[in-house]
C-alpha positions as CSV (number, residue, x, y, z in Angstrom):
1,X,0.3,0.3,0.1
2,X,3.1,2.5,-0.1
3,X,2.8,5.4,2.3
4,X,1.2,8.8,2.0
5,X,4.0,11.8,1.7
6,X,3.3,15.2,3.6
7,X,4.8,18.7,3.7
8,X,4.9,21.3,6.5
9,X,4.2,24.6,4.6
10,X,4.3,28.2,5.9
11,X,1.6,30.2,5.4
12,X,0.7,33.9,5.5
13,X,-2.8,35.4,7.4
14,X,-4.6,34.6,4.4
15,X,-3.7,32.0,3.7
16,X,-0.8,31.6,1.0
17,X,2.1,29.5,1.0
18,X,5.3,31.1,2.0
19,X,7.9,28.5,2.1
20,X,8.5,24.9,2.9
21,X,9.6,24.2,5.8
22,X,9.9,20.1,5.1
23,X,9.0,17.6,3.1
24,X,8.6,13.5,3.3
25,X,7.9,12.1,0.2
26,X,5.3,9.6,-0.9
27,X,6.2,5.5,-0.7
28,X,4.8,3.8,-3.9
29,X,3.4,0.7,-2.7
30,X,4.4,-2.9,-4.0
31,X,3.0,-4.6,-7.4
32,X,2.6,-8.4,-6.1
33,X,1.8,-10.5,-8.3
34,X,0.0,-14.0,-7.5
35,X,-0.2,-17.6,-8.6
36,X,-4.0,-18.5,-9.6
37,X,-4.4,-19.4,-13.2
38,X,-7.4,-17.1,-13.9
39,X,-8.5,-19.5,-16.7
40,X,-8.6,-22.3,-14.4
41,X,-9.9,-20.7,-11.2
42,X,-13.2,-20.0,-13.7
43,X,-13.1,-23.6,-14.6
44,X,-12.9,-24.4,-11.1
45,X,-15.3,-22.3,-10.0
46,X,-18.0,-23.4,-12.6
47,X,-17.0,-27.0,-12.0
48,X,-18.4,-26.7,-8.1
49,X,-21.9,-24.8,-8.8
50,X,-24.1,-27.4,-8.2
51,X,-22.1,-28.8,-5.4
52,X,-21.3,-27.5,-2.0
53,X,-17.4,-28.2,-1.7
54,X,-14.1,-27.1,-2.5
55,X,-11.1,-27.3,-5.0
56,X,-7.7,-27.2,-4.7
57,X,-4.8,-27.0,-7.6
58,X,-1.5,-26.9,-7.2
59,X,2.0,-27.3,-8.8
60,X,3.6,-29.7,-6.6
61,X,7.0,-28.6,-7.9
62,X,6.7,-25.1,-6.5
63,X,3.6,-25.1,-4.2
64,X,1.9,-22.4,-6.5
65,X,-1.7,-22.1,-6.0
66,X,-3.7,-22.7,-9.8
67,X,-6.9,-22.2,-8.4
68,X,-8.8,-22.3,-5.5
69,X,-12.6,-22.1,-4.9
70,X,-15.5,-22.7,-2.4
71,X,-18.6,-23.4,-3.0
72,X,-21.2,-21.5,-2.0
73,X,-19.8,-18.3,-1.9
74,X,-21.0,-14.9,-1.5
75,X,-20.6,-11.4,-2.7
76,X,-17.9,-9.5,-0.8
77,X,-19.4,-6.1,-2.2
78,X,-21.5,-5.3,0.6
79,X,-19.0,-5.8,3.1
80,X,-17.0,-2.6,1.4
81,X,-18.8,0.0,3.1
82,X,-20.4,-2.2,5.9
83,X,-22.6,-4.8,5.3
84,X,-26.4,-4.5,7.6
85,X,-26.8,-6.4,10.2
86,X,-29.9,-8.4,8.1
87,X,-28.0,-9.0,5.6
88,X,-25.2,-10.6,7.4
89,X,-27.4,-12.8,9.8
90,X,-29.0,-14.0,6.5
91,X,-24.9,-15.3,5.8
92,X,-24.2,-16.5,8.9
93,X,-27.2,-18.5,10.0
94,X,-27.3,-20.0,6.2
95,X,-27.2,-24.1,6.6
96,X,-25.0,-23.9,3.9
97,X,-22.0,-21.9,5.3
98,X,-21.1,-19.6,2.8
99,X,-19.0,-17.6,5.0
100,X,-17.1,-20.7,5.4
101,X,-14.0,-21.1,3.0
102,X,-14.2,-25.1,3.0
103,X,-10.7,-25.2,0.9
104,X,-9.0,-23.6,4.2
105,X,-10.9,-24.0,7.2
106,X,-13.6,-27.4,6.0
107,X,-12.0,-29.7,8.0
108,X,-13.5,-33.5,6.8
109,X,-12.7,-37.2,7.1
110,X,-9.9,-37.7,4.4
111,X,-11.3,-41.0,3.5
112,X,-9.5,-43.5,1.6
113,X,-7.2,-40.2,-0.1
114,X,-4.8,-41.2,2.5
115,X,-3.9,-45.1,2.0
116,X,-1.4,-44.4,-0.9
117,X,0.1,-42.5,2.4
118,X,-0.8,-45.4,5.0
119,X,1.3,-47.8,2.4
120,X,4.7,-45.7,2.3
121,X,4.1,-45.8,6.1
122,X,4.2,-49.5,5.9
123,X,6.8,-49.8,3.9
124,X,9.4,-47.4,5.9
125,X,8.4,-49.6,9.0
126,X,8.6,-52.8,7.3
127,X,5.1,-53.7,8.2
128,X,4.7,-54.4,4.7
129,X,6.7,-54.9,1.7
130,X,5.7,-54.8,-2.4
131,X,5.1,-57.9,-2.3
132,X,3.1,-58.7,1.0
133,X,0.1,-60.6,0.5
134,X,-3.2,-60.0,2.6
135,X,-6.4,-61.9,1.8
136,X,-9.6,-60.0,1.7
137,X,-12.9,-61.5,2.9
138,X,-15.0,-58.6,3.1
139,X,-14.4,-57.8,7.0
140,X,-11.5,-57.6,9.3
141,X,-11.4,-58.7,12.8
142,X,-9.0,-57.9,15.5
143,X,-7.1,-61.0,17.1
144,X,-9.5,-61.8,20.2
145,X,-12.4,-59.7,19.2
146,X,-15.7,-60.8,17.5
147,X,-16.6,-57.3,15.6
148,X,-16.2,-57.2,12.5
149,X,-14.5,-54.0,10.5
150,X,-16.5,-53.7,7.1
151,X,-15.0,-53.6,3.7
152,X,-17.0,-51.5,1.0
153,X,-16.8,-54.8,-1.4
154,X,-19.2,-56.9,1.2
155,X,-18.0,-60.0,-0.3
156,X,-14.3,-59.1,-0.4
157,X,-11.2,-58.6,-2.8
158,X,-9.3,-61.8,-2.2
159,X,-5.4,-61.7,-2.1
160,X,-4.0,-58.4,-2.2
161,X,-0.3,-57.0,-2.3
162,X,0.2,-52.8,-1.9
163,X,-0.7,-52.3,-5.4
164,X,-3.8,-53.6,-5.6
165,X,-4.5,-52.7,-2.3
166,X,-4.4,-48.7,-3.4
167,X,-6.0,-49.7,-6.7
168,X,-9.5,-51.4,-5.5
169,X,-9.0,-49.0,-2.2
170,X,-9.4,-52.8,0.1
171,X,-10.3,-51.1,3.3
172,X,-8.8,-54.6,4.8
173,X,-5.9,-54.2,4.0
174,X,-5.1,-50.9,5.5
175,X,-7.5,-52.0,8.6
176,X,-4.6,-54.7,9.1
177,X,-1.8,-52.0,8.5
178,X,-2.9,-49.7,10.7
179,X,-3.0,-52.4,13.2
180,X,0.3,-53.5,13.1
181,X,1.9,-50.0,12.5
182,X,0.2,-48.3,15.5
183,X,-1.2,-45.3,16.5
184,X,2.1,-43.6,17.6
185,X,3.7,-44.5,14.4
186,X,1.1,-43.7,12.1
187,X,0.6,-39.9,14.1
188,X,4.7,-39.2,13.6
189,X,4.3,-40.2,9.8
190,X,1.1,-38.5,8.9
191,X,2.2,-35.4,10.7
192,X,4.9,-35.3,8.8
193,X,3.3,-35.1,5.6
194,X,1.5,-31.7,7.5
195,X,-1.8,-33.2,8.5
196,X,-2.4,-31.7,12.0
197,X,-1.0,-28.3,11.2
198,X,-1.1,-25.4,9.3
199,X,0.2,-25.6,5.4
200,X,1.5,-22.2,6.0
201,X,-0.2,-20.6,2.9
202,X,0.5,-16.9,3.1
203,X,-2.9,-15.6,4.0
204,X,-3.1,-17.3,7.5
205,X,-6.8,-18.2,7.0
206,X,-6.7,-22.3,8.2
207,X,-7.7,-24.4,10.2
208,X,-5.4,-27.3,11.5
209,X,-7.7,-30.1,11.6
210,X,-6.8,-33.0,13.4
211,X,-4.3,-35.5,13.8
212,X,-5.4,-38.0,16.6
213,X,-2.7,-39.3,18.8
214,X,-3.2,-41.1,22.5
215,X,-2.5,-37.6,24.0
216,X,-5.3,-35.9,21.8
217,X,-8.0,-38.0,22.6
218,X,-6.9,-37.9,26.5
219,X,-6.8,-34.1,26.3
220,X,-9.5,-33.5,24.1
221,X,-12.2,-36.2,25.2
222,X,-10.8,-37.3,28.4
223,X,-10.9,-41.2,27.3
224,X,-8.2,-43.7,26.6
225,X,-7.4,-44.6,23.0
226,X,-8.4,-47.9,21.8
227,X,-7.4,-50.2,18.9
228,X,-10.5,-49.7,17.2
229,X,-10.1,-46.6,17.4
230,X,-6.8,-47.0,15.3
231,X,-8.3,-49.2,12.7
232,X,-10.5,-46.6,11.7
233,X,-7.7,-44.0,11.5
234,X,-6.0,-46.6,9.3
235,X,-8.5,-45.7,6.3
236,X,-8.8,-41.5,7.1
237,X,-11.7,-42.0,9.1
238,X,-12.5,-41.8,12.7
239,X,-11.1,-38.8,14.8
240,X,-8.7,-38.0,11.3
241,X,-10.0,-34.6,10.3
242,X,-8.3,-32.7,7.3
243,X,-8.7,-29.4,5.1
244,X,-8.5,-30.0,1.1
245,X,-5.4,-27.3,1.5
246,X,-3.4,-30.5,3.5
247,X,-4.5,-33.1,1.2
248,X,-3.1,-30.6,-1.9
249,X,-0.1,-30.3,-0.2
250,X,0.3,-33.8,1.4
251,X,0.3,-35.7,-1.6
252,X,2.1,-32.6,-3.3
253,X,5.2,-33.9,-0.7
254,X,4.6,-37.3,-2.3
255,X,5.0,-36.5,-6.4
256,X,8.2,-34.5,-4.7
257,X,9.8,-37.5,-3.0
258,X,9.5,-35.5,0.1
259,X,10.7,-32.4,-0.5
260,X,8.9,-30.2,1.4
261,X,6.0,-27.9,-0.4
262,X,4.5,-24.9,0.9
263,X,1.3,-24.0,-0.9
264,X,1.2,-19.9,-1.3
265,X,-0.3,-18.0,-3.8
266,X,2.2,-14.8,-3.4
267,X,4.1,-15.4,-6.6
268,X,6.6,-12.2,-6.5
269,X,6.4,-8.6,-5.4
270,X,7.9,-5.8,-7.5
271,X,9.2,-2.7,-5.8
272,X,8.6,0.9,-7.2
273,X,12.2,0.6,-8.3
274,X,11.4,-2.1,-10.2
275,X,13.3,-4.6,-8.2
276,X,11.2,-8.3,-8.8
277,X,11.6,-10.4,-5.2
278,X,10.1,-14.0,-6.4
279,X,8.9,-16.1,-3.8
280,X,11.5,-18.6,-1.8
281,X,11.2,-22.0,-2.0
282,X,11.9,-24.1,0.6
283,X,14.9,-26.2,0.7
284,X,14.4,-29.1,3.3
285,X,13.0,-32.2,3.5
286,X,9.7,-33.0,5.1
287,X,10.3,-36.8,5.2
288,X,13.1,-38.7,4.0
289,X,12.4,-42.7,3.7
290,X,15.0,-45.7,3.5
291,X,14.6,-46.8,0.1
292,X,13.7,-44.2,-2.7
293,X,11.7,-46.9,-4.5
294,X,9.2,-46.6,-1.8
295,X,7.8,-43.2,-3.0
296,X,7.3,-45.2,-6.6
297,X,5.0,-47.9,-5.0
298,X,3.2,-45.5,-3.5
299,X,2.6,-43.2,-6.7
300,X,2.4,-46.4,-8.8
301,X,-0.9,-47.5,-7.0
302,X,-2.3,-44.3,-7.3
303,X,-1.2,-45.0,-11.2
304,X,-3.4,-47.7,-11.2
305,X,-6.2,-46.4,-9.7
306,X,-6.6,-44.2,-12.9
307,X,-4.8,-46.8,-15.3
308,X,-5.0,-50.1,-14.0
309,X,-7.8,-52.7,-15.1
310,X,-9.7,-52.4,-11.3
311,X,-9.0,-48.8,-10.5
312,X,-11.5,-46.8,-9.4
313,X,-10.6,-43.9,-11.3
314,X,-10.5,-45.7,-14.8
315,X,-13.9,-44.2,-16.5
316,X,-13.9,-40.7,-15.4
317,X,-10.2,-40.7,-16.5
318,X,-10.8,-42.4,-20.1
319,X,-8.9,-41.4,-22.5
320,X,-7.3,-38.8,-21.6
321,X,-4.2,-37.4,-23.6
322,X,-2.1,-37.2,-20.3
323,X,-1.2,-40.3,-17.9
324,X,-2.6,-39.0,-14.6
325,X,-2.5,-40.9,-11.2
326,X,-5.1,-40.3,-7.9
327,X,-6.9,-41.8,-5.4
328,X,-10.7,-42.0,-4.4
329,X,-12.3,-41.3,-1.0
330,X,-15.7,-41.7,0.0
331,X,-15.9,-40.7,3.5
332,X,-18.8,-41.2,6.3
333,X,-20.5,-38.2,7.6
334,X,-21.8,-40.6,10.4
335,X,-21.6,-43.5,11.9
336,X,-23.2,-46.8,11.2
337,X,-23.8,-50.1,12.9
338,X,-22.1,-52.7,12.2
339,X,-24.6,-54.8,10.3
340,X,-26.4,-51.3,8.6
341,X,-26.5,-51.0,5.4
342,X,-25.8,-47.5,3.8
343,X,-28.8,-46.4,1.5
344,X,-28.5,-43.1,0.8
345,X,-32.1,-42.5,-0.3
346,X,-32.9,-43.1,3.5
347,X,-30.8,-40.6,5.0
348,X,-31.0,-36.8,5.0
349,X,-28.7,-35.1,2.6
350,X,-26.6,-33.6,5.4
351,X,-26.1,-37.5,6.7
352,X,-24.8,-38.5,3.4
353,X,-20.8,-39.4,2.4
354,X,-18.9,-36.8,1.1
355,X,-16.5,-37.6,-1.8
356,X,-13.2,-36.9,-2.6
357,X,-10.6,-37.0,-4.7
358,X,-7.3,-36.5,-5.4
359,X,-5.0,-36.7,-8.5
360,X,-2.0,-35.6,-9.8
361,X,-0.5,-35.5,-13.6
362,X,1.6,-36.0,-15.6
363,X,2.4,-38.9,-13.9
364,X,6.0,-38.8,-15.2
365,X,6.5,-35.2,-14.0
366,X,3.5,-34.0,-12.3
367,X,2.8,-30.6,-12.9
368,X,-0.7,-30.1,-10.9
369,X,-1.9,-32.1,-7.8
370,X,-5.8,-31.3,-7.4
371,X,-8.0,-31.9,-4.4
372,X,-11.7,-32.1,-4.3
373,X,-14.1,-32.5,-1.7
374,X,-18.1,-32.7,-2.5
375,X,-20.3,-32.6,0.7
376,X,-22.8,-34.9,0.8
377,X,-22.3,-36.2,-2.7
378,X,-21.7,-39.6,-2.5
379,X,-18.6,-41.7,-4.2
380,X,-15.5,-40.2,-4.8
381,X,-15.1,-42.3,-8.1
382,X,-18.0,-41.6,-9.3
383,X,-19.0,-38.0,-8.3
384,X,-15.6,-36.6,-7.7
385,X,-13.5,-37.8,-10.2
386,X,-14.9,-36.5,-13.3
387,X,-15.0,-33.1,-11.6
388,X,-10.6,-33.5,-11.0
389,X,-10.7,-34.5,-14.4
390,X,-12.3,-31.5,-15.8
391,X,-9.5,-29.5,-13.9
392,X,-6.5,-31.4,-15.2
393,X,-8.0,-31.1,-18.7
394,X,-8.1,-27.7,-18.3
395,X,-4.8,-26.9,-17.5
396,X,-2.8,-29.5,-19.3
397,X,-4.9,-29.8,-22.6
398,X,-4.7,-26.9,-24.9
399,X,-7.7,-25.4,-26.0
400,X,-9.0,-26.0,-29.3
401,X,-8.9,-22.4,-31.3
402,X,-11.4,-21.2,-31.9
403,X,-11.7,-21.0,-35.8
404,X,-13.8,-18.1,-37.4
405,X,-15.9,-18.8,-40.2
406,X,-15.0,-16.9,-43.6
407,X,-17.4,-16.1,-46.1
408,X,-17.7,-17.4,-49.3
409,X,-16.6,-15.5,-52.1
410,X,-18.7,-14.9,-54.7
411,X,-18.3,-17.1,-58.2
412,X,-16.5,-14.4,-60.5
413,X,-18.6,-14.1,-64.1
414,X,-16.8,-16.1,-66.8
415,X,-17.0,-13.7,-70.0
416,X,-18.5,-15.3,-72.6
């Protein structure tokens, strides 16, 4: 904004200036340049028109936010000169919460979108390897317990290795992995990906979400941590909540093999004298693994989600001119009894599952990570994946040039 200049002037009795006693010149403000891609921002806002939800698109190579959209939104103009109380009350009491920036402050169970990160933790701590086999009968039982933790596929997936477990989003594989890994290790590992903390975004309008732990539950709930809590956290449910910006950052760190990624909207600043200062990218590692090939295992699992024969995102991303990788998520909003069947038509709309999808592309050299949450929309692979594809298409596929129709020229007369 700069600073206003001023001068002290001596005047005569008639108010005419006689001389300048002192002068402070004005300081011009800085020119700021944002990372937002205005065309992609328009596509993101259009894609959310029929939903309550949020989209975050960022460049994982440097953390630049390409699009940031939250729906429903509101007209900010009445706030410029002071909004009247009645109008503000309408916004503030709306059940759709238009004043909530869902991209930064909306907290949701991340669901199955975190399974690739869980697989990475399992590899790092030796609880699985890339060839580990687990049989999925459609449910999981803790040792000595009769309680069944159900898989989304009632009849099960059969034999699974880590790649197929991510591809088909098998809950039982990650129930077992969570049990063997334990909440203490899971909390430590996922905190390194940025969960339960601020992402570092430069507009300071975030919610931390919850990366649960024994201490957190003891302080917040005054309760002991149970093994059943660990199992639910293993598939991104239970007490675990995250914001869309956190999910985008976590998967960006994955694509960059642990290199720290700080989301930011400020691209650069130019001073009044013309000097331009770019955003300083972090050079540290957020996470270091024992074997660099572990990153590829998690990323290939996400590749198979979109390109594999059983991938949950295969249909939505069919025939793309680029190769993408992703992970769907369908997160429960309310608890279900052990043998209760989910039926969206029998539930209130606000009790239906949230749909999530995280994707990055191109696979070999990611230039964009997109995170999407659609509130109460149902399945992540059916509802959210097609919307994410719209965003990636808009960013990675060159728009076809509009061809103007050329009027036909009259045929010249031929002299006889």
